Every structure is written in structure tokens, then in C-alpha cells.
C-alpha positions in Angstrom: 96.6 97.2 73.6 97.1 99.4 76.9 100.4 99.7 78.6 98.4 99.6 81.9 96.5 96.8 83.5 94.4 96.7 86.8 93.3 94.0 89.1 90.7 94.7 91.5 90.9 92.5 94.7 87.7 93.2 96.8 87.8 92.3 100.6 84.7 93.0 103.0 86.5 96.3 104.4 88.7 97.4 101.7 89.6 97.1 97.9 93.4 96.5 96.5 94.1 97.7 93.3 96.9 95.8 92.0 98.3 98.1 89.2 101.1 96.7 86.6 102.6 98.9 83.5 102.9 102.8 82.8 100.3 105.4 84.2 100.3 107.8 81.7 97.9 110.3 80.0 97.1 108.1 77.2 97.1 104.6 79.4 95.5 105.5 82.6 92.0 104.7 82.0 91.9 101.1 83.3 93.2 102.8 86.7 90.6 105.4 86.5 87.6 102.8 85.7 88.9 100.7 88.6 89.2 103.8 91.0 85.4 104.9 89.9 84.2 101.4 91.0 86.0 101.3 94.3 84.6 105.0 95.3 81.2 103.7 94.9 81.1 102.0 98.3 80.3 104.0 101.6 83.4 105.3 103.1 85.9 103.3 100.5 89.1 102.2 101.7 91.4 101.9 98.8 95.2 100.5 98.7 96.8 101.1 95.3 99.8 98.7 94.8 102.3 100.4 92.4 105.0 97.8 92.8 104.8 97.1 89.3 104.3 100.6 88.1 107.5 101.7 85.8 106.3 105.1 85.7 103.4 107.4 86.7 103.1 111.1 84.9 101.4 113.9 86.0 97.8 113.1 84.9 98.2 109.7 86.7 99.4 111.7 90.0 96.3 113.9 89.7 94.1 110.8 89.0 95.5 109.3 92.4 95.1 113.2 94.1 91.6 113.3 92.9 90.4 109.5 94.1 92.2 110.3 97.2 90.1 113.6 97.9 86.8 111.8 97.0 87.4 108.9 99.3 88.5 111.1 102.2 85.0 113.3 101.6 83.0 110.1 101.8 84.8 109.1 105.2 87.4 106.5 103.7 90.8 106.7 102.4 93.2 106.0 99.5 96.8 104.7 100.3 99.3 103.6 98.2 101.9 100.6 98.4 105.2 99.8 97.2 106.1 102.4 94.7 109.4 101.7 93.1 112.3 103.4 91.5 111.2 106.6 89.5 107.5 106.2 90.9 108.8 106.4 94.2 111.1 109.4 93.4 108.5 111.4 91.9 106.1 111.2 94.8 109.0 112.2 96.8 110.3 115.0 94.5 106.8 116.5 94.3 106.0 116.2 98.2 103.1 114.0 97.2 104.0 111.3 99.6 103.0 113.7 102.2 99.5 113.9 100.8 99.0 110.4 99.6 99.9 107.9 102.3 102.8 105.5 101.0 103.4 102.2 102.8 105.9 99.2 102.4 103.5 96.7 101.7 99.6 96.2 101.5 99.1 94.8 104.7 100.9 98.1 106.6 98.3 100.0 104.1 95.4 98.3 105.4 96.2 98.2 109.0 97.3 101.7 109.2 95.4 103.3 112.2 95.5 106.6 110.6 92.3 108.7 110.4 90.2 108.7 107.4 91.8 111.0 104.8 95.0 111.3 106.8 97.5 113.0 104.7 94.7 115.4 102.9 95.4 118.8 102.8 92.8 121.0 105.0 92.1 123.6 102.1 92.0 120.8 99.7 95.0 122.1 97.7 98.0 120.3 96.6 
């Protein structure tokens, strides 16, 4: 049994991935698969809701960064919503909240007027 579950909610102009559990090296596959599917549409717009994620290790952060870059390269975006506790703290400590746009709600993430790929570094580094 995995420590992670992902439910995809596809809308006409965006996809919300509702993530629950622990995003870790040995459990991240469901999120990776869901991101891969969400990234197949032109100009993908993806919100990853982290409200029910207890922890996210470095491999999980890298998965989100890679998906963010792929979405931006395709003219879309990846945004995070509602990180809690340790996940929110890790995003702040690593300064990834400056690269991966973080929002207080899914609705706020979807309605953000920021440009595609907002938050990405111009040279592609983290």
C-alpha cells in the first residue's frame, strides 16, 4: 500500500490534483503519474492541492519543480495551494515558494492573473 493518493479533477481550463499522504522518494509515483497526464494538454494549467500532505521530501520537491518547468515551457503553469505545517515550512526554508507559486486556496490559484510560468527563474536553475 502506498502512503500517497492523488485524485485528478479535470476542468475545461485547468486540472486540480488533490494530494493526500506523504510525498516521499518511495511513494511519489501516484503524483508523478498524475502530473504526467495533466502535462499532456497544450498550455497545461495545474493546481496541486497540498492541504492533506503531511511531508514532502527533496525528491517530491524536485518532482514539483520539474512539472512546473515543463508546464511553463508549454505555455502553462503549475501552482500549489494550501500547503500546511512541515510542507509549508520546507517550501519557505528552501525558498521554493518564490519559484512554485503558492496560494491560500484552489480558487485563488486558478484565478491568479500571473503570467504563464510565473515564479520560474529565467536561467532554469533552482
